[in-house]
GUMAR-316743 format. One record per residue: residue in three letters; x, z, y of N, C-alpha, C, O in turn. Coordinates in pm, 1 decimal. Layout:
{pt ALA {X Z Y} {X Z Y} {X Z Y} {X Z Y}}
...
// end
This chain:
{pt MET {-2896.9 -1923.5 446.0} {-2885.0 -1847.8 567.7} {-2910.7 -1942.8 684.8} {-2845.8 -2046.7 697.0}}
{pt SER {-3005.4 -1906.5 769.7} {-3040.2 -1993.9 881.3} {-2942.7 -1975.4 997.5} {-2861.2 -1883.1 999.7}}
{pt GLU {-2954.5 -2065.9 1092.8} {-2867.6 -2059.4 1211.0} {-2892.2 -1930.9 1289.0} {-2799.6 -1873.4 1346.2}}
{pt LYS {-3016.0 -1886.9 1290.9} {-3052.9 -1763.2 1360.0} {-2984.6 -1642.2 1294.3} {-2937.5 -1551.7 1363.1}}
{pt ASP {-2980.0 -1642.0 1161.1} {-2914.2 -1532.9 1088.3} {-2764.4 -1530.2 1115.6} {-2705.6 -1423.1 1130.8}}
{pt VAL {-2703.0 -1647.3 1121.7} {-2559.7 -1655.9 1149.3} {-2530.2 -1602.6 1288.8} {-2436.0 -1525.7 1308.0}}
{pt LEU {-2611.9 -1644.2 1387.1} {-2593.6 -1595.3 1524.5} {-2613.2 -1443.9 1532.9} {-2540.3 -1375.9 1605.2}}
{pt LYS {-2709.6 -1391.9 1460.6} {-2734.2 -1246.9 1457.5} {-2613.9 -1175.0 1396.4} {-2571.5 -1071.1 1447.2}}
{pt TYR {-2559.4 -1229.0 1289.0} {-2442.1 -1170.3 1222.3} {-2322.7 -1167.0 1317.3} {-2253.5 -1065.6 1326.6}}
{pt ILE {-2298.3 -1277.9 1387.9} {-2186.8 -1283.8 1482.4} {-2209.6 -1186.1 1596.9} {-2116.4 -1118.0 1639.8}}
{pt GLU {-2331.9 -1178.6 1646.4} {-2364.1 -1085.0 1755.0} {-2340.4 -940.3 1711.0} {-2288.8 -859.2 1788.0}}
{pt ASP {-2378.2 -908.5 1587.3} {-2356.5 -773.7 1534.8} {-2208.2 -741.9 1521.0} {-2166.6 -629.2 1547.8}}
{pt LEU {-2128.5 -839.0 1479.9} {-1984.3 -817.3 1468.6} {-1920.3 -793.0 1605.0} {-1830.3 -710.0 1617.9}}
{pt ILE {-1966.1 -864.4 1705.1} {-1909.8 -849.9 1839.0} {-1956.8 -720.3 1903.9} {-1877.6 -649.4 1965.9}}
{pt ASN {-2082.1 -690.0 1890.1} {-2139.6 -571.2 1954.2} {-2135.5 -454.5 1857.0} {-2225.7 -439.4 1774.6}}
{pt ASP {-2031.6 -371.4 1865.6} {-2017.7 -262.8 1769.6} {-2098.8 -139.3 1806.6} {-2079.8 -33.9 1746.0}}
{pt ASN {-2188.6 -149.2 1904.3} {-2277.9 -37.9 1935.6} {-2396.3 -33.8 1840.3} {-2463.8 68.4 1828.0}}
{pt LYS {-2420.9 -144.9 1773.4} {-2531.2 -150.3 1677.6} {-2483.7 -99.3 1542.8} {-2368.6 -121.3 1505.0}}
{pt ASP {-2571.1 -31.8 1470.4} {-2534.8 26.3 1340.7} {-2488.4 -78.1 1240.8} {-2389.1 -56.9 1171.3}}
{pt SER {-2559.2 -191.8 1232.3} {-2520.4 -292.7 1133.9} {-2384.1 -350.9 1168.1} {-2304.7 -379.3 1078.4}}
{pt GLY {-2355.8 -369.2 1297.3} {-2224.9 -418.8 1340.0} {-2115.9 -320.4 1305.6} {-2009.3 -360.1 1258.4}}
{pt LYS {-2140.9 -190.7 1328.7} {-2041.8 -87.4 1296.8} {-2011.3 -87.4 1147.4} {-1895.8 -75.3 1106.6}}
{pt LYS {-2115.5 -101.1 1066.8} {-2096.9 -99.4 921.9} {-2010.7 -217.1 876.9} {-1920.6 -200.6 794.7}}
{pt ARG {-2038.6 -336.6 931.2} {-1960.7 -454.3 894.0} {-1815.7 -440.9 940.2} {-1723.1 -476.9 867.6}}
{pt ILE {-1796.7 -388.5 1062.4} {-1660.9 -371.9 1114.2} {-1584.3 -271.3 1029.4} {-1467.5 -293.8 997.7}}
{pt LYS {-1648.3 -160.7 992.1} {-1581.1 -61.6 907.8} {-1547.3 -121.3 772.2} {-1440.4 -94.1 717.4}}
{pt GLN {-1637.6 -202.8 717.1} {-1609.8 -267.1 589.5} {-1493.7 -365.4 602.3} {-1411.2 -377.0 511.7}}
{pt SER {-1487.7 -436.4 715.7} {-1379.6 -532.5 732.6} {-1245.5 -460.8 747.4} {-1143.5 -512.9 702.3}}
{pt ILE {-1243.0 -342.4 809.4} {-1118.8 -265.9 820.2} {-1073.8 -220.3 681.8} {-954.5 -222.8 651.7}}
{pt LEU {-1167.6 -179.0 597.8} {-1132.5 -138.7 461.5} {-1072.5 -255.9 384.7} {-972.1 -240.5 315.2}}
{pt LEU {-1133.4 -371.3 397.5} {-1081.3 -490.5 330.3} {-943.1 -526.4 385.3} {-853.3 -562.2 309.1}}
{pt LYS {-926.4 -517.0 515.0} {-796.0 -545.4 576.2} {-689.4 -449.2 524.8} {-575.8 -490.4 501.2}}
{pt ARG {-723.8 -322.2 507.1} {-627.3 -224.0 457.6} {-584.6 -256.8 315.0} {-466.8 -245.5 281.1}}
{pt ILE {-679.3 -297.0 232.4} {-647.7 -332.8 93.7} {-555.9 -455.2 91.5} {-455.7 -457.3 20.1}}
{pt ILE {-590.9 -556.4 169.9} {-509.3 -678.0 174.0} {-370.2 -647.4 228.8} {-271.3 -699.9 177.7}}
{pt ALA {-361.1 -563.5 331.6} {-231.2 -526.6 389.6} {-143.3 -458.5 284.3} {-23.9 -486.9 275.5}}
{pt TYR {-202.0 -369.2 204.8} {-126.0 -300.5 100.6} {-78.2 -400.0 -5.9} {35.1 -391.2 -53.2}}
{pt LEU {-164.2 -493.2 -42.9} {-125.0 -594.6 -141.1} {-12.6 -683.2 -86.9} {78.3 -720.6 -161.1}}
{pt ILE {-18.5 -716.4 41.6} {89.4 -794.2 103.4} {220.2 -716.4 97.8} {324.7 -772.3 64.6}}
{pt ASP {214.5 -586.7 130.4} {335.7 -503.1 125.2} {393.3 -497.2 -15.9} {514.9 -503.1 -34.1}}
{pt ILE {305.8 -485.6 -115.4} {352.9 -482.3 -254.6} {420.8 -614.8 -290.9} {526.7 -615.6 -353.7}}
{pt LEU {359.7 -725.7 -251.4} {418.9 -856.7 -280.5} {553.4 -874.5 -210.0} {648.6 -925.5 -269.3}}
{pt ILE {561.2 -832.8 -84.3} {688.4 -840.2 -11.0} {794.0 -758.5 -83.4} {906.3 -804.3 -104.2}}
{pt PHE {757.0 -637.9 -121.4} {851.2 -550.3 -191.9} {890.4 -611.0 -325.8} {1008.3 -612.6 -361.4}}
{pt TYR {791.9 -661.1 -400.2} {819.6 -715.6 -532.4} {918.8 -830.7 -524.5} {1017.0 -834.1 -598.7}}
{pt PHE {893.1 -924.9 -434.5} {978.7 -1042.6 -427.4} {1112.0 -1017.5 -358.5} {1207.0 -1092.7 -379.7}}
{pt SER {1121.1 -913.3 -276.3} {1247.9 -890.7 -207.3} {1335.8 -785.4 -274.4} {1458.3 -796.5 -268.1}}
{pt PHE {1278.8 -685.3 -337.3} {1360.3 -578.4 -394.5} {1345.9 -565.1 -545.2} {1444.3 -572.0 -618.8}}
{pt TYR {1223.3 -546.3 -590.3} {1199.9 -515.4 -731.0} {1248.9 -627.2 -822.1} {1313.1 -600.6 -923.7}}
{pt LEU {1219.7 -750.2 -787.1} {1261.7 -863.7 -868.5} {1413.8 -868.8 -879.1} {1468.3 -899.6 -985.0}}
{pt ILE {1481.7 -838.5 -768.9} {1628.5 -834.4 -769.4} {1677.1 -724.5 -864.0} {1771.4 -744.8 -940.4}}
{pt PHE {1611.9 -607.4 -858.4} {1649.5 -497.7 -948.3} {1633.2 -537.3 -1094.8} {1719.6 -508.5 -1177.6}}
{pt VAL {1522.5 -603.2 -1126.0} {1497.5 -643.6 -1264.5} {1601.8 -745.3 -1309.7} {1649.7 -738.9 -1422.9}}
{pt ILE {1637.0 -838.4 -1222.7} {1739.3 -938.1 -1256.8} {1873.7 -870.2 -1281.7} {1943.2 -903.2 -1377.8}}
{pt ILE {1910.4 -775.6 -1195.5} {2036.4 -701.9 -1214.2} {2031.3 -621.0 -1343.5} {2127.1 -620.6 -1420.8}}
{pt PHE {1918.7 -552.2 -1366.9} {1902.1 -471.6 -1488.5} {1914.0 -559.8 -1612.1} {1978.5 -522.1 -1710.0}}
{pt ASN {1852.4 -676.3 -1607.6} {1858.1 -768.9 -1720.3} {1999.2 -822.5 -1741.6} {2043.5 -837.1 -1855.5}}
{pt SER {2069.7 -851.7 -1633.2} {2205.2 -904.8 -1648.9} {2300.2 -799.4 -1705.9} {2395.1 -833.3 -1776.6}}
{pt ILE {2275.5 -674.2 -1675.9} {2359.3 -566.5 -1729.8} {2324.1 -538.0 -1875.1} {2412.7 -522.6 -1959.2}}
{pt THR {2194.4 -530.9 -1904.4} {2151.1 -488.0 -2037.3} {2115.5 -603.6 -2130.0} {2133.4 -593.2 -2251.4}}
{pt GLY {2065.8 -712.4 -2075.0} {2019.8 -824.1 -2156.8} {1890.7 -795.0 -2229.8} {1852.1 -869.8 -2319.6}}
{pt ILE {1822.9 -686.9 -2192.4} {1705.6 -642.2 -2267.8} {1585.8 -735.3 -2250.6} {1506.3 -750.1 -2343.4}}
{pt PHE {1571.1 -798.1 -2134.3} {1455.2 -882.8 -2112.2} {1475.7 -1026.1 -2161.2} {1382.9 -1106.9 -2158.3}}
{pt SER {1596.4 -1057.1 -2205.9} {1619.8 -1192.5 -2255.8} {1567.2 -1208.6 -2399.0} {1554.2 -1320.9 -2447.7}}
{pt THR {1537.2 -1098.3 -2465.8} {1477.2 -1105.5 -2598.7} {1327.3 -1085.0 -2585.1} {1280.6 -1024.7 -2488.4}}
{pt SER {1252.6 -1135.0 -2681.4} {1106.7 -1119.0 -2673.0} {1064.9 -997.3 -2755.2} {1028.3 -1008.7 -2872.2}}
{pt LEU {1071.2 -881.0 -2691.2} {1029.2 -756.4 -2755.3} {886.1 -725.2 -2716.1} {845.2 -750.9 -2602.9}}
{pt SER {810.2 -669.9 -2809.2} {677.6 -621.5 -2773.5} {694.8 -490.0 -2697.9} {803.8 -432.9 -2694.0}}
{pt TYR {587.0 -443.8 -2638.8} {593.1 -318.7 -2563.0} {638.7 -203.1 -2651.5} {723.3 -123.9 -2610.1}}
{pt SER {584.4 -192.4 -2771.7} {621.3 -82.4 -2861.2} {767.4 -93.8 -2905.7} {836.3 7.4 -2918.4}}
{pt GLU {815.0 -217.4 -2929.6} {955.5 -236.5 -2966.6} {1047.8 -200.3 -2850.6} {1152.6 -138.8 -2870.6}}
{pt LEU {1008.7 -238.5 -2730.1} {1087.3 -205.1 -2611.0} {1091.3 -54.0 -2590.8} {1196.7 2.6 -2561.7}}
{pt ASN {976.8 10.7 -2606.3} {969.6 156.3 -2592.4} {1057.5 224.6 -2697.4} {1130.2 318.7 -2665.3}}
{pt TYR {1051.5 178.3 -2821.9} {1133.9 233.8 -2929.6} {1283.0 215.3 -2897.8} {1363.2 306.9 -2915.8}}
{pt TYR {1318.1 95.7 -2850.4} {1456.5 64.6 -2815.7} {1507.7 157.1 -2705.5} {1619.5 208.0 -2712.3}}
{pt LEU {1423.4 178.0 -2603.4} {1464.7 263.9 -2491.4} {1476.5 410.3 -2534.0} {1565.2 481.4 -2486.9}}
{pt GLU {1387.6 455.8 -2622.9} {1395.0 593.9 -2670.3} {1520.8 617.8 -2754.1} {1580.8 725.0 -2746.6}}
{pt LYS {1560.1 519.7 -2832.8} {1678.1 534.1 -2917.7} {1808.7 521.7 -2839.1} {1911.5 576.3 -2879.2}}
{pt ASN {1804.1 451.3 -2729.7} {1923.3 429.5 -2650.0} {1908.4 506.7 -2518.3} {1850.5 455.7 -2422.4}}
{pt ASN {1960.6 629.5 -2514.2} {1943.5 716.3 -2398.0} {1997.6 654.7 -2269.0} {1938.1 670.5 -2162.4}}
{pt GLN {2108.1 586.2 -2279.0} {2166.7 526.5 -2159.2} {2074.0 418.2 -2102.0} {2058.0 406.9 -1980.5}}
{pt MET {2014.2 340.2 -2190.0} {1921.3 236.1 -2146.6} {1794.5 299.2 -2088.3} {1739.8 250.8 -1989.2}}
{pt HIS {1748.8 407.5 -2151.0} {1630.7 478.4 -2102.4} {1657.3 533.3 -1962.9} {1572.1 522.4 -1874.7}}
{pt LEU {1772.4 591.1 -1942.6} {1810.8 644.0 -1812.3} {1819.0 531.3 -1709.1} {1777.9 549.1 -1594.5}}
{pt ALA {1871.0 417.3 -1748.7} {1880.8 302.5 -1657.6} {1742.8 253.2 -1616.6} {1721.9 218.4 -1500.4}}
{pt SER {1648.0 249.4 -1710.4} {1513.2 203.1 -1676.3} {1442.0 302.6 -1584.8} {1370.5 262.3 -1493.1}}
{pt LEU {1461.4 432.4 -1609.3} {1402.8 533.3 -1520.6} {1464.6 526.2 -1381.2} {1394.9 540.7 -1280.8}}
{pt THR {1594.7 504.0 -1375.6} {1662.9 489.0 -1247.2} {1608.9 368.2 -1172.7} {1586.6 374.3 -1051.8}}
{pt LEU {1587.8 259.1 -1243.9} {1530.5 139.0 -1184.3} {1392.2 168.0 -1126.8} {1362.0 129.5 -1013.9}}
{pt PHE {1309.3 235.4 -1204.2} {1172.8 265.4 -1160.0} {1172.8 354.8 -1036.9} {1113.2 320.2 -935.0}}
{pt PHE {1240.0 471.0 -1045.8} {1238.4 565.5 -933.9} {1316.9 512.8 -814.5} {1281.3 540.8 -700.0}}
{pt GLY {1421.7 437.9 -839.5} {1495.6 376.1 -729.7} {1410.3 277.3 -653.3} {1413.3 273.7 -530.3}}
{pt SER {1334.3 197.1 -726.0} {1247.9 100.1 -659.2} {1135.2 169.5 -583.0} {1097.4 124.1 -475.1}}
{pt MET {1080.7 278.9 -637.2} {977.8 354.1 -565.8} {1034.2 414.8 -437.2} {967.5 415.3 -333.7}}
{pt PHE {1156.6 465.7 -444.5} {1220.1 523.2 -326.9} {1243.0 415.3 -220.0} {1219.3 439.5 -101.7}}
{pt ILE {1288.3 298.2 -261.0} {1311.9 189.6 -165.3} {1179.9 142.2 -104.7} {1175.0 109.6 13.9}}
{pt PHE {1073.0 138.0 -184.2} {941.5 99.9 -130.2} {895.0 203.1 -28.1} {844.1 166.4 77.8}}
{pt LEU {911.9 331.7 -58.4} {876.2 437.4 36.4} {960.4 423.4 163.8} {908.6 437.3 274.6}}
{pt PHE {1089.4 396.1 147.6} {1178.6 377.2 261.7} {1129.6 260.9 348.9} {1126.7 271.8 471.5}}
{pt TYR {1091.6 150.7 285.8} {1037.3 34.3 358.3} {914.6 74.8 439.7} {905.5 43.6 558.4}}
{pt LEU {819.9 144.9 375.5} {697.6 185.4 444.5} {728.3 278.4 561.2} {672.8 262.5 669.9}}
{pt VAL {816.3 375.2 538.9} {848.9 474.2 642.6} {919.4 408.4 760.6} {882.7 432.9 875.6}}
{pt VAL {1018.4 326.6 734.6} {1094.6 263.6 843.2} {1004.0 175.9 929.3} {1007.3 185.4 1052.0}}
{pt PHE {923.9 91.3 866.7} {837.5 2.4 943.6} {729.7 79.0 1019.6} {700.5 46.3 1134.7}}
{pt GLU {669.9 180.7 956.7} {565.3 255.1 1026.0} {623.3 345.2 1135.1} {557.0 369.3 1236.0}}
{pt TYR {744.0 394.6 1117.1} {804.4 480.7 1218.6} {843.3 400.4 1342.3} {815.8 442.8 1454.5}}
{pt TYR {906.2 286.5 1323.4} {954.4 207.8 1437.2} {851.5 111.4 1494.5} {856.7 80.4 1613.5}}
{pt ASN {757.8 63.1 1412.8} {661.3 -37.8 1459.1} {516.2 8.4 1453.2} {427.2 -61.8 1501.2}}
{pt ASN {491.2 124.8 1395.5} {355.9 175.9 1369.9} {276.9 86.6 1274.9} {154.4 95.9 1267.8}}
{pt LYS {346.9 0.7 1202.4} {280.4 -85.3 1104.0} {383.6 -148.2 1012.7} {497.0 -174.3 1052.9}}
{pt THR {342.5 -171.9 889.3} {427.1 -245.4 794.8} {403.8 -394.1 817.2} {321.9 -432.2 900.9}}
{pt LEU {474.3 -477.4 744.1} {453.9 -621.6 757.1} {312.5 -662.2 713.7} {251.4 -751.0 773.3}}
{pt GLY {262.0 -596.5 609.9} {125.4 -624.3 564.9} {22.9 -584.8 669.7} {-72.3 -658.6 694.9}}
{pt GLU {42.2 -467.8 731.3} {-49.2 -423.4 836.4} {-38.0 -514.0 959.2} {-137.2 -538.3 1027.9}}
{pt LYS {81.9 -563.4 986.2} {100.6 -657.2 1097.9} {23.5 -786.7 1072.5} {-41.6 -839.2 1162.9}}
{pt CYS {30.8 -838.0 949.8} {-42.3 -959.7 914.2} {-193.1 -940.8 929.6} {-264.6 -1034.3 965.6}}
{pt MET {-240.7 -820.0 902.3} {-385.1 -793.5 907.2} {-428.7 -731.3 1040.4} {-544.2 -691.5 1055.1}}
{pt HIS {-337.5 -722.8 1136.6} {-365.6 -669.6 1270.6} {-415.5 -525.4 1265.8} {-512.6 -489.6 1332.4}}
{pt LEU {-347.5 -444.1 1186.3} {-377.1 -301.1 1177.0} {-261.2 -223.2 1236.6} {-149.1 -273.4 1244.6}}
{pt ILE {-288.6 -100.0 1278.4} {-183.7 -15.2 1334.9} {-206.1 128.4 1291.1} {-319.8 175.0 1285.3}}
{pt VAL {-97.7 198.6 1260.1} {-104.3 339.8 1221.6} {-99.7 422.0 1349.0} {-11.7 402.6 1432.9}}
{pt LYS {-193.9 513.3 1363.6} {-203.2 595.5 1483.8} {-178.1 741.2 1450.1} {-216.5 790.4 1344.0}}
{pt ALA {-113.3 808.2 1542.1} {-92.5 953.0 1538.0} {-57.9 994.4 1679.7} {-18.0 911.4 1761.3}}
{pt LYS {-73.4 1124.7 1709.3} {-38.7 1169.3 1844.0} {106.7 1136.3 1875.0} {137.0 1072.0 1975.5}}
{pt LYS {193.6 1179.8 1789.8} {335.6 1147.5 1800.9} {388.5 1138.8 1658.4} {427.2 1240.5 1600.7}}
{pt PRO {390.9 1017.2 1599.8} {426.8 1007.2 1457.8} {569.4 1055.4 1430.4} {664.6 1019.2 1499.5}}
{pt ARG {579.6 1137.2 1328.3} {709.5 1187.1 1285.0} {733.7 1137.8 1142.4} {640.5 1100.0 1071.3}}
{pt VAL {859.1 1139.2 1103.1} {896.8 1086.4 972.4} {822.2 1158.3 860.7} {774.2 1093.5 767.7}}
{pt HIS {811.3 1291.5 867.7} {744.7 1364.5 758.6} {596.9 1327.1 748.6} {541.7 1327.1 638.5}}
{pt GLN {531.7 1295.4 860.2} {392.2 1252.7 855.3} {379.7 1118.8 781.6} {289.3 1099.0 700.4}}
{pt ILE {471.1 1029.3 811.6} {466.8 896.2 750.4} {498.9 904.7 601.1} {440.4 832.7 520.2}}
{pt ILE {591.4 992.5 565.6} {622.7 1011.5 423.4} {500.5 1064.6 350.0} {466.5 1014.9 242.6}}
{pt ILE {433.9 1165.3 406.7} {315.6 1224.6 342.4} {206.6 1119.1 323.4} {147.6 1110.0 215.7}}
{pt ARG {179.3 1038.9 427.3} {69.9 942.1 417.1} {99.4 830.4 318.1} {7.1 762.2 273.4}}
{pt ASN {226.5 810.0 282.6} {262.7 701.1 192.2} {300.2 746.2 51.1} {336.2 662.8 -31.9}}
{pt LEU {292.8 874.8 22.3} {329.5 922.9 -111.8} {243.6 862.0 -221.8} {294.5 826.6 -328.2}}
{pt THR {112.0 849.5 -196.2} {25.9 794.5 -301.7} {39.5 643.3 -313.6} {-12.1 583.9 -408.2}}
{pt LYS {107.5 581.1 -220.0} {134.1 437.2 -231.7} {260.6 412.2 -313.2} {287.3 298.9 -353.1}}
{pt THR {338.2 516.8 -338.1} {465.3 499.6 -409.1} {470.8 592.0 -530.2} {419.7 557.5 -636.7}}
{pt PHE {531.6 707.4 -514.9} {556.9 796.6 -628.2} {429.5 849.6 -692.5} {426.4 871.3 -813.6}}
{pt LEU {326.2 870.4 -615.3} {201.3 925.1 -669.5} {92.6 818.2 -680.9} {-25.6 847.4 -662.3}}
{pt MET {132.1 695.7 -711.1} {39.8 583.2 -714.7} {-82.9 605.3 -805.2} {-191.1 558.0 -770.4}}
{pt PRO {-71.3 674.6 -918.8} {-191.8 696.9 -999.1} {-301.5 773.4 -923.6} {-418.0 767.8 -962.8}}
{pt PHE {-266.0 843.9 -817.0} {-363.6 921.1 -739.8} {-417.3 844.5 -619.2} {-496.9 898.9 -542.6}}
{pt LEU {-375.2 719.0 -600.9} {-416.1 640.9 -484.5} {-567.2 622.5 -479.7} {-626.7 632.9 -372.5}}
{pt LEU {-629.5 595.8 -591.7} {-775.2 579.2 -593.3} {-844.5 707.8 -550.1} {-935.7 704.8 -467.5}}
{pt PHE {-801.3 820.7 -605.9} {-858.0 950.5 -567.1} {-833.9 976.5 -418.6} {-923.3 1023.3 -348.2}}
{pt ASP {-714.1 946.4 -371.5} {-676.3 965.3 -231.3} {-763.0 880.6 -139.9} {-793.1 921.6 -27.8}}
{pt SER {-803.3 763.8 -186.0} {-876.8 668.3 -102.3} {-1026.8 693.5 -96.5} {-1094.6 637.5 -10.4}}
{pt ILE {-1079.5 774.8 -184.1} {-1224.6 799.6 -186.6} {-1273.5 854.2 -53.1} {-1383.8 821.6 -9.4}}
{pt SER {-1192.9 936.3 11.2} {-1235.5 998.2 137.1} {-1256.5 896.9 248.8} {-1321.4 928.4 348.5}}
{pt ILE {-1203.3 776.8 234.7} {-1222.7 671.7 336.1} {-1371.5 648.9 361.2} {-1411.7 620.9 474.1}}
{pt PHE {-1452.5 660.6 258.0} {-1595.0 633.3 270.4} {-1671.5 746.9 337.8} {-1787.9 729.5 374.0}}
{pt PHE {-1607.9 863.5 355.4} {-1678.7 979.2 407.2} {-1624.9 1032.6 539.6} {-1680.9 1127.5 594.4}}
{pt THR {-1519.7 974.7 591.1} {-1463.0 1023.6 717.0} {-1490.0 923.0 828.1} {-1499.2 802.6 804.3}}
{pt GLN {-1502.4 974.5 948.6} {-1535.4 889.2 1062.9} {-1423.8 789.9 1094.0} {-1451.0 674.7 1127.7}}
{pt LYS {-1297.7 834.1 1082.8} {-1184.9 746.0 1112.4} {-1137.3 668.9 990.1} {-1033.9 602.2 994.8}}
{pt ARG {-1212.5 677.7 880.3} {-1177.6 608.4 755.7} {-1038.2 645.7 707.3} {-955.7 558.4 680.7}}
{pt GLN {-1012.2 776.2 696.0} {-881.4 826.6 655.2} {-877.4 858.9 506.9} {-975.2 906.2 449.0}}
{pt ARG {-760.4 831.9 445.8} {-734.4 880.1 311.3} {-700.1 1029.2 321.5} {-673.5 1078.7 431.0}}
{pt LEU {-700.5 1100.8 209.2} {-667.5 1243.6 210.9} {-527.8 1267.5 266.2} {-507.1 1359.1 345.8}}
{pt THR {-431.7 1185.4 224.2} {-295.1 1204.0 273.6} {-283.9 1172.5 422.2} {-196.0 1225.5 490.1}}
{pt GLU {-370.8 1088.0 472.8} {-372.0 1061.8 616.9} {-429.1 1181.4 691.7} {-382.5 1214.1 800.8}}
{pt MET {-529.2 1246.7 634.1} {-581.4 1368.6 697.2} {-474.8 1477.2 698.1} {-458.7 1547.9 797.6}}
{pt LEU {-401.4 1490.6 587.2} {-293.6 1589.2 581.0} {-183.6 1559.4 683.2} {-127.3 1651.2 742.8}}
{pt SER {-154.0 1433.8 702.7} {-45.8 1395.5 793.7} {-93.6 1373.3 937.1} {-13.8 1342.7 1025.7}}
{pt LYS {-223.8 1388.8 959.3} {-283.5 1369.9 1092.3} {-255.2 1230.1 1147.5} {-217.2 1213.4 1263.4}}
{pt THR {-274.8 1130.2 1060.7} {-261.8 990.5 1099.7} {-387.8 916.3 1058.4} {-466.5 965.8 977.7}}
{pt TYR {-406.3 798.9 1113.3} {-516.8 711.9 1072.6} {-478.8 568.9 1105.4} {-387.0 543.5 1183.5}}
{pt VAL {-550.6 476.4 1044.7} {-526.5 333.2 1065.6} {-647.4 275.3 1136.3} {-762.0 303.1 1100.7}}
{pt GLU {-619.0 193.1 1238.4} {-729.4 127.0 1306.2} {-694.7 -18.7 1332.5} {-579.6 -60.8 1320.9}}
{pt ASP {-796.2 -92.8 1367.7} {-777.5 -233.6 1399.0} {-698.9 -244.3 1529.1} {-733.9 -180.3 1628.3}}
{pt GLU {-595.1 -323.2 1529.1} {-507.5 -336.6 1645.7} {-578.6 -406.4 1762.0} {-541.6 -387.8 1878.0}}
{pt LYS {-678.5 -485.0 1731.2} {-749.2 -562.6 1833.5} {-845.2 -478.9 1914.8} {-901.1 -528.3 2012.7}}
{pt LYS {-866.2 -353.6 1877.7} {-962.0 -267.2 1948.1} {-926.8 -248.7 2092.1} {-997.7 -178.8 2164.5}}
// end
């Protein structure tokens, strides 16, 4: 890549009136959103989920043995109380993750991950139910997150389906 190409690339990034600049900026926002979500997951994992697993292990002792996945599944199916405890751990952690996302987006218009990536959640007047709707596929409905995210490539504001439903969108804070 020549010096002229680098200067052209920088000029396109700065001047978002050009089509190539707009495309790069939109791509960078998509990348920032992915990284922000991964940061939020890591924050949640190290602050809440890991603590839950340690508590669960200290109560049950199940992770101190080296069970294969099928042996663990068999053990949990045979022991209803243990199965209930693992489901409680899973859904409890999903609820706490949703709570984290809602609280930060309601009071700050961004989570810690979005803050690190200089993104902000926009809405006319964000309400709790809007924030819950936009974050459902990030928590309880996580298997649908990929499907939910496909619309980002086809909407002008780069919105997921749940963001369209909640009338919210994410944009670069530096705009």
